[in-house]
All heavy atoms as TSV, in Angstrom:
chain	resi	resn	atom	element	x	y	z
A	1	MET	N	N	17.719	10.053	2.466
A	1	MET	CA	C	17.098	8.804	2.779
A	1	MET	C	C	15.771	8.627	2.045
A	1	MET	O	O	15.462	7.551	1.564
A	1	MET	CB	C	16.863	8.675	4.296
A	1	MET	CG	C	16.320	7.373	4.708
A	1	MET	SD	S	16.825	7.128	6.374
A	1	MET	CE	C	15.971	5.688	6.776
A	2	THR	N	N	15.058	9.727	1.935
A	2	THR	CA	C	13.785	9.680	1.211
A	2	THR	C	C	14.005	9.321	-0.269
A	2	THR	O	O	13.314	8.441	-0.792
A	2	THR	CB	C	13.025	10.987	1.340
A	2	THR	OG1	O	12.775	11.290	2.707
A	2	THR	CG2	C	11.721	10.992	0.556
A	3	VAL	N	N	14.929	9.948	-0.970
A	3	VAL	CA	C	15.206	9.666	-2.334
A	3	VAL	C	C	15.625	8.253	-2.467
A	3	VAL	O	O	15.363	7.605	-3.437
A	3	VAL	CB	C	16.130	10.730	-2.949
A	3	VAL	CG1	C	16.530	10.395	-4.329
A	3	VAL	CG2	C	15.565	12.161	-2.890
A	4	SER	N	N	16.451	7.838	-1.572
A	4	SER	CA	C	16.950	6.438	-1.642
A	4	SER	C	C	15.765	5.448	-1.549
A	4	SER	O	O	15.743	4.466	-2.268
A	4	SER	CB	C	17.896	6.209	-0.459
A	4	SER	OG	O	18.322	4.877	-0.477
A	5	ASP	N	N	14.841	5.786	-0.702
A	5	ASP	CA	C	13.656	4.859	-0.628
A	5	ASP	C	C	12.840	4.900	-1.934
A	5	ASP	O	O	12.323	3.837	-2.329
A	5	ASP	CB	C	12.676	5.349	0.541
A	5	ASP	CG	C	13.235	4.968	1.876
A	5	ASP	OD1	O	14.181	4.182	1.984
A	5	ASP	OD2	O	12.683	5.506	2.877
A	6	TRP	N	N	12.799	6.018	-2.594
A	6	TRP	CA	C	12.082	6.134	-3.909
A	6	TRP	C	C	12.836	5.233	-4.874
A	6	TRP	O	O	12.302	4.480	-5.617
A	6	TRP	CB	C	12.052	7.518	-4.426
A	6	TRP	CG	C	11.254	8.454	-3.580
A	6	TRP	CD1	C	10.356	8.247	-2.628
A	6	TRP	CD2	C	11.382	9.941	-3.701
A	6	TRP	NE1	N	9.901	9.444	-2.089
A	6	TRP	CE2	C	10.463	10.497	-2.725
A	6	TRP	CE3	C	12.067	10.800	-4.482
A	6	TRP	CZ2	C	10.352	11.847	-2.603
A	6	TRP	CZ3	C	11.900	12.143	-4.341
A	6	TRP	CH2	C	11.070	12.667	-3.380
A	7	ALA	N	N	14.222	5.407	-4.941
A	7	ALA	CA	C	15.052	4.681	-5.881
A	7	ALA	C	C	14.961	3.218	-5.689
A	7	ALA	O	O	15.028	2.466	-6.660
A	7	ALA	CB	C	16.457	5.225	-5.836
A	8	MET	N	N	14.851	2.770	-4.493
A	8	MET	CA	C	14.825	1.342	-4.174
A	8	MET	C	C	13.388	0.777	-4.157
A	8	MET	O	O	13.173	-0.348	-3.771
A	8	MET	CB	C	15.541	1.062	-2.885
A	8	MET	CG	C	17.073	1.416	-2.994
A	8	MET	SD	S	18.077	1.288	-1.567
A	8	MET	CE	C	17.378	0.080	-0.565
A	9	SER	N	N	12.427	1.623	-4.542
A	9	SER	CA	C	11.001	1.206	-4.615
A	9	SER	C	C	10.448	0.773	-3.242
A	9	SER	O	O	9.492	0.021	-3.197
A	9	SER	CB	C	10.788	0.110	-5.610
A	9	SER	OG	O	11.147	0.551	-6.933
A	10	LYS	N	N	11.034	1.355	-2.221
A	10	LYS	CA	C	10.506	1.064	-0.870
A	10	LYS	C	C	9.228	1.910	-0.638
A	10	LYS	O	O	8.356	1.569	0.110
A	10	LYS	CB	C	11.487	1.397	0.241
A	10	LYS	CG	C	12.665	0.419	0.266
A	10	LYS	CD	C	13.548	0.770	1.402
A	10	LYS	CE	C	14.735	-0.262	1.461
A	10	LYS	NZ	N	15.624	0.072	2.544
A	11	ARG	N	N	9.252	3.113	-1.246
A	11	ARG	CA	C	8.117	4.034	-1.130
A	11	ARG	C	C	7.934	4.683	-2.510
A	11	ARG	O	O	8.907	4.958	-3.240
A	11	ARG	CB	C	8.385	5.111	-0.140
A	11	ARG	CG	C	8.431	4.634	1.290
A	11	ARG	CD	C	8.596	5.738	2.286
A	11	ARG	NE	N	8.754	7.049	1.749
A	11	ARG	CZ	C	9.169	8.089	2.478
A	11	ARG	NH1	N	9.382	7.940	3.790
A	11	ARG	NH2	N	9.272	9.328	2.014
A	12	PRO	N	N	6.699	4.917	-2.921
A	12	PRO	CA	C	6.432	5.582	-4.256
A	12	PRO	C	C	6.880	7.063	-4.188
A	12	PRO	O	O	6.810	7.698	-3.155
A	12	PRO	CB	C	4.957	5.439	-4.512
A	12	PRO	CG	C	4.354	5.287	-3.151
A	12	PRO	CD	C	5.389	4.572	-2.330
A	13	VAL	N	N	7.284	7.569	-5.350
A	13	VAL	CA	C	7.619	8.967	-5.444
A	13	VAL	C	C	6.289	9.755	-5.238
A	13	VAL	O	O	5.314	9.410	-5.914
A	13	VAL	CB	C	8.270	9.358	-6.765
A	13	VAL	CG1	C	8.533	10.834	-6.895
A	13	VAL	CG2	C	9.522	8.505	-6.956
A	14	PRO	N	N	6.256	10.778	-4.374
A	14	PRO	CA	C	5.025	11.526	-4.226
A	14	PRO	C	C	4.610	12.189	-5.518
A	14	PRO	O	O	5.423	12.723	-6.283
A	14	PRO	CB	C	5.366	12.543	-3.187
A	14	PRO	CG	C	6.578	12.036	-2.473
A	14	PRO	CD	C	7.305	11.210	-3.480
A	15	ILE	N	N	3.296	12.154	-5.825
A	15	ILE	CA	C	2.789	12.679	-7.063
A	15	ILE	C	C	3.249	14.126	-7.249
A	15	ILE	O	O	3.628	14.522	-8.395
A	15	ILE	CB	C	1.261	12.596	-7.088
A	15	ILE	CG1	C	0.851	11.156	-7.083
A	15	ILE	CG2	C	0.632	13.366	-8.271
A	15	ILE	CD1	C	-0.646	10.917	-6.768
A	16	ILE	N	N	3.255	14.920	-6.202
A	16	ILE	CA	C	3.608	16.308	-6.301
A	16	ILE	C	C	5.083	16.528	-6.719
A	16	ILE	O	O	5.427	17.558	-7.216
A	16	ILE	CB	C	3.366	16.994	-4.944
A	16	ILE	CG1	C	3.305	18.530	-5.098
A	16	ILE	CG2	C	4.405	16.587	-3.904
A	16	ILE	CD1	C	2.735	19.258	-3.937
A	17	ARG	N	N	5.867	15.525	-6.639
A	17	ARG	CA	C	7.285	15.637	-7.034
A	17	ARG	C	C	7.604	15.101	-8.413
A	17	ARG	O	O	8.619	15.431	-9.004
A	17	ARG	CB	C	8.214	14.825	-6.044
A	17	ARG	CG	C	8.201	15.413	-4.631
A	17	ARG	CD	C	9.005	16.677	-4.626
A	17	ARG	NE	N	8.952	17.248	-3.254
A	17	ARG	CZ	C	8.647	18.516	-3.057
A	17	ARG	NH1	N	8.393	19.366	-4.033
A	17	ARG	NH2	N	8.513	18.963	-1.830
A	18	CYS	N	N	6.742	14.329	-8.998
A	18	CYS	CA	C	7.008	13.644	-10.287
A	18	CYS	C	C	7.202	14.622	-11.448
A	18	CYS	O	O	8.187	14.470	-12.190
A	18	CYS	CB	C	5.938	12.692	-10.572
A	18	CYS	SG	S	5.916	11.279	-9.451
A	19	VAL	N	N	6.384	15.653	-11.614
A	19	VAL	CA	C	6.533	16.567	-12.656
A	19	VAL	C	C	7.840	17.359	-12.494
A	19	VAL	O	O	8.567	17.576	-13.449
A	19	VAL	CB	C	5.295	17.497	-12.825
A	19	VAL	CG1	C	5.535	18.647	-13.801
A	19	VAL	CG2	C	4.077	16.729	-13.194
A	20	GLU	N	N	8.115	17.735	-11.280
A	20	GLU	CA	C	9.325	18.490	-10.967
A	20	GLU	C	C	10.550	17.667	-11.334
A	20	GLU	O	O	11.484	18.192	-11.948
A	20	GLU	CB	C	9.318	18.823	-9.476
A	20	GLU	CG	C	10.493	19.631	-9.054
A	20	GLU	CD	C	10.482	20.020	-7.566
A	20	GLU	OE1	O	9.811	19.242	-6.744
A	20	GLU	OE2	O	11.075	21.007	-7.234
A	21	ILE	N	N	10.596	16.414	-10.982
A	21	ILE	CA	C	11.704	15.586	-11.281
A	21	ILE	C	C	11.886	15.387	-12.793
A	21	ILE	O	O	12.932	15.467	-13.388
A	21	ILE	CB	C	11.592	14.169	-10.625
A	21	ILE	CG1	C	11.794	14.358	-9.093
A	21	ILE	CG2	C	12.647	13.220	-11.162
A	21	ILE	CD1	C	11.392	13.158	-8.293
A	22	GLU	N	N	10.714	15.202	-13.483
A	22	GLU	CA	C	10.750	15.004	-14.961
A	22	GLU	C	C	11.333	16.280	-15.615
A	22	GLU	O	O	12.175	16.209	-16.471
A	22	GLU	CB	C	9.364	14.801	-15.429
A	22	GLU	CG	C	9.246	14.446	-16.937
A	22	GLU	CD	C	7.894	14.037	-17.411
A	22	GLU	OE1	O	6.938	14.795	-17.046
A	22	GLU	OE2	O	7.791	13.033	-18.048
A	23	GLU	N	N	10.935	17.489	-15.140
A	23	GLU	CA	C	11.422	18.803	-15.720
A	23	GLU	C	C	12.890	18.893	-15.373
A	23	GLU	O	O	13.686	19.306	-16.250
A	23	GLU	CB	C	10.599	19.906	-15.181
A	23	GLU	CG	C	9.170	19.912	-15.727
A	23	GLU	CD	C	8.274	20.980	-15.120
A	23	GLU	OE1	O	8.710	21.622	-14.085
A	23	GLU	OE2	O	7.176	21.192	-15.698
A	24	LEU	N	N	13.266	18.695	-14.127
A	24	LEU	CA	C	14.674	18.923	-13.751
A	24	LEU	C	C	15.676	18.004	-14.452
A	24	LEU	O	O	16.839	18.283	-14.681
A	24	LEU	CB	C	14.819	18.704	-12.230
A	24	LEU	CG	C	14.211	19.808	-11.347
A	24	LEU	CD1	C	14.235	19.435	-9.912
A	24	LEU	CD2	C	14.974	21.140	-11.564
A	25	THR	N	N	15.179	16.778	-14.867
A	25	THR	CA	C	16.009	15.856	-15.559
A	25	THR	C	C	15.920	15.971	-17.093
A	25	THR	O	O	16.506	15.227	-17.828
A	25	THR	CB	C	15.726	14.387	-15.167
A	25	THR	OG1	O	14.398	14.029	-15.622
A	25	THR	CG2	C	15.908	14.161	-13.718
A	26	GLY	N	N	15.171	16.975	-17.562
A	26	GLY	CA	C	15.003	17.151	-18.967
A	26	GLY	C	C	14.338	16.012	-19.662
A	26	GLY	O	O	14.572	15.704	-20.864
A	27	GLY	N	N	13.452	15.302	-18.938
A	27	GLY	CA	C	12.783	14.189	-19.457
A	27	GLY	C	C	13.481	12.809	-19.467
A	27	GLY	O	O	13.008	11.833	-19.904
A	28	ALA	N	N	14.735	12.799	-18.883
A	28	ALA	CA	C	15.487	11.604	-18.772
A	28	ALA	C	C	14.830	10.672	-17.769
A	28	ALA	O	O	14.915	9.469	-17.998
A	28	ALA	CB	C	16.926	11.917	-18.268
A	29	VAL	N	N	14.166	11.195	-16.802
A	29	VAL	CA	C	13.311	10.417	-15.855
A	29	VAL	C	C	11.916	10.918	-16.032
A	29	VAL	O	O	11.613	12.091	-15.783
A	29	VAL	CB	C	13.765	10.605	-14.419
A	29	VAL	CG1	C	12.972	9.767	-13.457
A	29	VAL	CG2	C	15.271	10.218	-14.259
A	30	THR	N	N	11.004	10.041	-16.481
A	30	THR	CA	C	9.620	10.430	-16.727
A	30	THR	C	C	8.667	10.091	-15.599
A	30	THR	O	O	8.988	9.241	-14.717
A	30	THR	CB	C	9.135	9.747	-17.988
A	30	THR	OG1	O	9.013	8.333	-17.733
A	30	THR	CG2	C	10.044	10.009	-19.163
A	31	ARG	N	N	7.508	10.736	-15.657
A	31	ARG	CA	C	6.499	10.402	-14.629
A	31	ARG	C	C	6.041	8.970	-14.744
A	31	ARG	O	O	5.755	8.358	-13.706
A	31	ARG	CB	C	5.251	11.324	-14.852
A	31	ARG	CG	C	5.503	12.792	-14.515
A	31	ARG	CD	C	4.390	13.644	-14.859
A	31	ARG	NE	N	4.575	14.098	-16.219
A	31	ARG	CZ	C	3.682	14.822	-16.954
A	31	ARG	NH1	N	2.472	15.125	-16.409
A	31	ARG	NH2	N	3.928	15.151	-18.133
A	32	LYS	N	N	5.996	8.439	-15.922
A	32	LYS	CA	C	5.673	7.031	-16.108
A	32	LYS	C	C	6.665	6.110	-15.397
A	32	LYS	O	O	6.304	5.110	-14.808
A	32	LYS	CB	C	5.560	6.658	-17.564
A	32	LYS	CG	C	4.437	7.227	-18.369
A	32	LYS	CD	C	4.459	6.775	-19.786
A	32	LYS	CE	C	3.353	7.265	-20.571
A	32	LYS	NZ	N	3.366	6.732	-21.972
A	33	GLN	N	N	7.912	6.459	-15.504
A	33	GLN	CA	C	8.937	5.678	-14.786
A	33	GLN	C	C	8.857	5.779	-13.270
A	33	GLN	O	O	9.042	4.868	-12.566
A	33	GLN	CB	C	10.340	6.110	-15.242
A	33	GLN	CG	C	10.594	5.785	-16.666
A	33	GLN	CD	C	11.939	6.412	-17.144
A	33	GLN	OE1	O	12.135	7.604	-16.865
A	33	GLN	NE2	N	12.748	5.651	-17.848
A	34	LEU	N	N	8.494	7.004	-12.858
A	34	LEU	CA	C	8.445	7.283	-11.359
A	34	LEU	C	C	7.166	6.684	-10.745
A	34	LEU	O	O	7.212	6.316	-9.572
A	34	LEU	CB	C	8.458	8.777	-11.154
A	34	LEU	CG	C	9.732	9.524	-11.516
A	34	LEU	CD1	C	9.534	11.015	-11.494
A	34	LEU	CD2	C	10.867	9.086	-10.606
A	35	ARG	N	N	6.152	6.508	-11.482
A	35	ARG	CA	C	4.889	5.991	-10.936
A	35	ARG	C	C	4.370	4.863	-11.883
A	35	ARG	O	O	3.263	4.954	-12.426
A	35	ARG	CB	C	3.825	7.078	-10.804
A	35	ARG	CG	C	4.173	8.216	-9.884
A	35	ARG	CD	C	4.168	7.843	-8.405
A	35	ARG	NE	N	2.850	7.340	-8.020
A	35	ARG	CZ	C	2.369	7.517	-6.820
A	35	ARG	NH1	N	2.932	8.178	-5.912
A	35	ARG	NH2	N	1.180	6.986	-6.507
A	36	PRO	N	N	5.126	3.787	-12.068
A	36	PRO	CA	C	4.707	2.754	-13.063
A	36	PRO	C	C	3.455	2.096	-12.762
A	36	PRO	O	O	2.811	1.552	-13.664
A	36	PRO	CB	C	5.915	1.827	-13.039
A	36	PRO	CG	C	6.485	1.944	-11.662
A	36	PRO	CD	C	6.301	3.401	-11.336
A	37	ASP	N	N	3.005	2.033	-11.542
A	37	ASP	CA	C	1.770	1.261	-11.194
A	37	ASP	C	C	0.480	2.114	-11.258
A	37	ASP	O	O	-0.577	1.492	-11.337
A	37	ASP	CB	C	1.912	0.741	-9.740
A	37	ASP	CG	C	3.036	-0.231	-9.610
A	37	ASP	OD1	O	3.294	-0.921	-10.550
A	37	ASP	OD2	O	3.664	-0.299	-8.501
A	38	ASP	N	N	0.568	3.433	-11.392
A	38	ASP	CA	C	-0.681	4.219	-11.387
A	38	ASP	C	C	-0.564	5.501	-12.214
A	38	ASP	O	O	-1.465	6.350	-12.136
A	38	ASP	CB	C	-1.068	4.543	-9.985
A	38	ASP	CG	C	-0.095	5.356	-9.234
A	38	ASP	OD1	O	1.023	5.744	-9.748
A	38	ASP	OD2	O	-0.279	5.624	-8.033
A	39	TRP	N	N	0.435	5.643	-13.080
A	39	TRP	CA	C	0.651	6.937	-13.796
A	39	TRP	C	C	-0.626	7.205	-14.661
A	39	TRP	O	O	-1.035	8.371	-14.807
A	39	TRP	CB	C	1.832	6.951	-14.658
A	39	TRP	CG	C	1.877	5.897	-15.743
A	39	TRP	CD1	C	2.406	4.653	-15.664
A	39	TRP	CD2	C	1.304	6.042	-17.051
A	39	TRP	NE1	N	2.241	3.978	-16.859
A	39	TRP	CE2	C	1.520	4.817	-17.688
A	39	TRP	CE3	C	0.641	6.997	-17.703
A	39	TRP	CZ2	C	1.078	4.593	-19.008
A	39	TRP	CZ3	C	0.169	6.789	-18.976
A	39	TRP	CH2	C	0.378	5.572	-19.638
A	40	TRP	N	N	-1.259	6.213	-15.236
A	40	TRP	CA	C	-2.399	6.412	-16.164
A	40	TRP	C	C	-3.631	6.945	-15.454
A	40	TRP	O	O	-4.482	7.596	-15.981
A	40	TRP	CB	C	-2.748	5.120	-16.917
A	40	TRP	CG	C	-3.141	4.035	-16.013
A	40	TRP	CD1	C	-4.445	3.755	-15.600
A	40	TRP	CD2	C	-2.280	3.034	-15.411
A	40	TRP	NE1	N	-4.366	2.682	-14.694
A	40	TRP	CE2	C	-3.097	2.207	-14.569
A	40	TRP	CE3	C	-0.970	2.799	-15.442
A	40	TRP	CZ2	C	-2.588	1.136	-13.845
A	40	TRP	CZ3	C	-0.456	1.797	-14.699
A	40	TRP	CH2	C	-1.263	0.930	-13.910
A	41	GLN	N	N	-3.723	6.699	-14.106
A	41	GLN	CA	C	-4.790	7.265	-13.320
A	41	GLN	C	C	-4.538	8.736	-12.931
A	41	GLN	O	O	-5.414	9.494	-12.765
A	41	GLN	CB	C	-4.991	6.413	-12.074
A	41	GLN	CG	C	-5.443	4.993	-12.392
A	41	GLN	CD	C	-5.440	4.099	-11.170
A	41	GLN	OE1	O	-4.508	4.243	-10.336
A	41	GLN	NE2	N	-6.334	3.137	-11.097
A	42	ILE	N	N	-3.270	9.009	-12.713
A	42	ILE	CA	C	-2.881	10.383	-12.232
A	42	ILE	C	C	-2.797	11.336	-13.416
A	42	ILE	O	O	-3.304	12.466	-13.311
A	42	ILE	CB	C	-1.485	10.288	-11.547
A	42	ILE	CG1	C	-1.561	9.334	-10.364
A	42	ILE	CG2	C	-1.095	11.694	-11.078
A	42	ILE	CD1	C	-0.217	8.906	-9.836
A	43	TRP	N	N	-2.168	10.913	-14.504
A	43	TRP	CA	C	-1.973	11.755	-15.680
A	43	TRP	C	C	-2.584	11.096	-16.909
A	43	TRP	O	O	-1.882	10.546	-17.782
A	43	TRP	CB	C	-0.531	12.027	-15.935
A	43	TRP	CG	C	0.145	12.665	-14.741
A	43	TRP	CD1	C	-0.042	13.974	-14.327
A	43	TRP	CD2	C	1.045	12.061	-13.829
A	43	TRP	NE1	N	0.749	14.189	-13.220
A	43	TRP	CE2	C	1.445	13.045	-12.852
A	43	TRP	CE3	C	1.574	10.775	-13.728
A	43	TRP	CZ2	C	2.239	12.742	-11.829
A	43	TRP	CZ3	C	2.446	10.508	-12.678
A	43	TRP	CH2	C	2.799	11.527	-11.780
A	44	PRO	N	N	-3.882	11.031	-17.026
A	44	PRO	CA	C	-4.527	10.367	-18.172
A	44	PRO	C	C	-4.135	10.895	-19.541
A	44	PRO	O	O	-4.185	10.213	-20.534
A	44	PRO	CB	C	-6.074	10.520	-17.907
A	44	PRO	CG	C	-6.165	11.589	-16.953
A	44	PRO	CD	C	-4.874	11.616	-16.194
A	45	ASP	N	N	-3.695	12.175	-19.556
A	45	ASP	CA	C	-3.214	12.799	-20.799
A	45	ASP	C	C	-1.994	12.077	-21.384
A	45	ASP	O	O	-1.655	12.206	-22.592
A	45	ASP	CB	C	-3.031	14.244	-20.626
A	45	ASP	CG	C	-2.070	14.573	-19.486
A	45	ASP	OD1	O	-2.352	14.094	-18.340
A	45	ASP	OD2	O	-1.090	15.252	-19.700
A	46	LEU	N	N	-1.276	11.311	-20.548
A	46	LEU	CA	C	-0.092	10.648	-21.049
A	46	LEU	C	C	-0.329	9.260	-21.656
A	46	LEU	O	O	0.580	8.611	-22.099
A	46	LEU	CB	C	0.947	10.394	-19.859
A	46	LEU	CG	C	1.484	11.719	-19.180
A	46	LEU	CD1	C	2.370	11.314	-18.033
A	46	LEU	CD2	C	2.156	12.567	-20.207
A	47	ARG	N	N	-1.622	8.839	-21.582
A	47	ARG	CA	C	-1.872	7.462	-22.076
A	47	ARG	C	C	-1.462	7.184	-23.478
A	47	ARG	O	O	-1.074	6.038	-23.782
A	47	ARG	CB	C	-3.421	7.200	-21.886
A	47	ARG	CG	C	-3.813	7.047	-20.467
A	47	ARG	CD	C	-5.265	6.713	-20.360
A	47	ARG	NE	N	-5.645	6.730	-18.930
A	47	ARG	CZ	C	-6.856	6.826	-18.505
A	47	ARG	NH1	N	-7.864	6.988	-19.365
A	47	ARG	NH2	N	-7.101	6.812	-17.199
A	48	GLY	N	N	-1.468	8.195	-24.343
A	48	GLY	CA	C	-1.180	7.900	-25.760
A	48	GLY	C	C	0.304	8.233	-26.103
A	48	GLY	O	O	0.644	8.186	-27.258
A	49	THR	N	N	1.112	8.469	-25.055
A	49	THR	CA	C	2.518	8.805	-25.372
A	49	THR	C	C	3.454	7.605	-24.940
A	49	THR	O	O	3.095	6.778	-24.116
A	49	THR	CB	C	2.970	10.025	-24.529
A	49	THR	OG1	O	2.843	9.811	-23.175
A	49	THR	CG2	C	2.114	11.232	-24.907
A	50	ASN	N	N	4.595	7.599	-25.553
A	50	ASN	CA	C	5.586	6.563	-25.208
A	50	ASN	C	C	6.424	6.870	-23.972
A	50	ASN	O	O	6.691	7.880	-23.594
A	50	ASN	CB	C	6.489	6.268	-26.351
A	50	ASN	CG	C	5.709	5.624	-27.526
A	50	ASN	OD1	O	4.763	4.970	-27.260
A	50	ASN	ND2	N	6.141	5.823	-28.708
């Protein structure tokens, strides 16, 4: 149910899970995709990447 809420944008993916998901998917799902509204504040080092 929790993952379903994340997928349907009912709740944001917890920051602590984003890197783990990105790694487990081999980059197919990125932190930017998981946190589109605030990724630049959480991971400023990603600002210059696509």
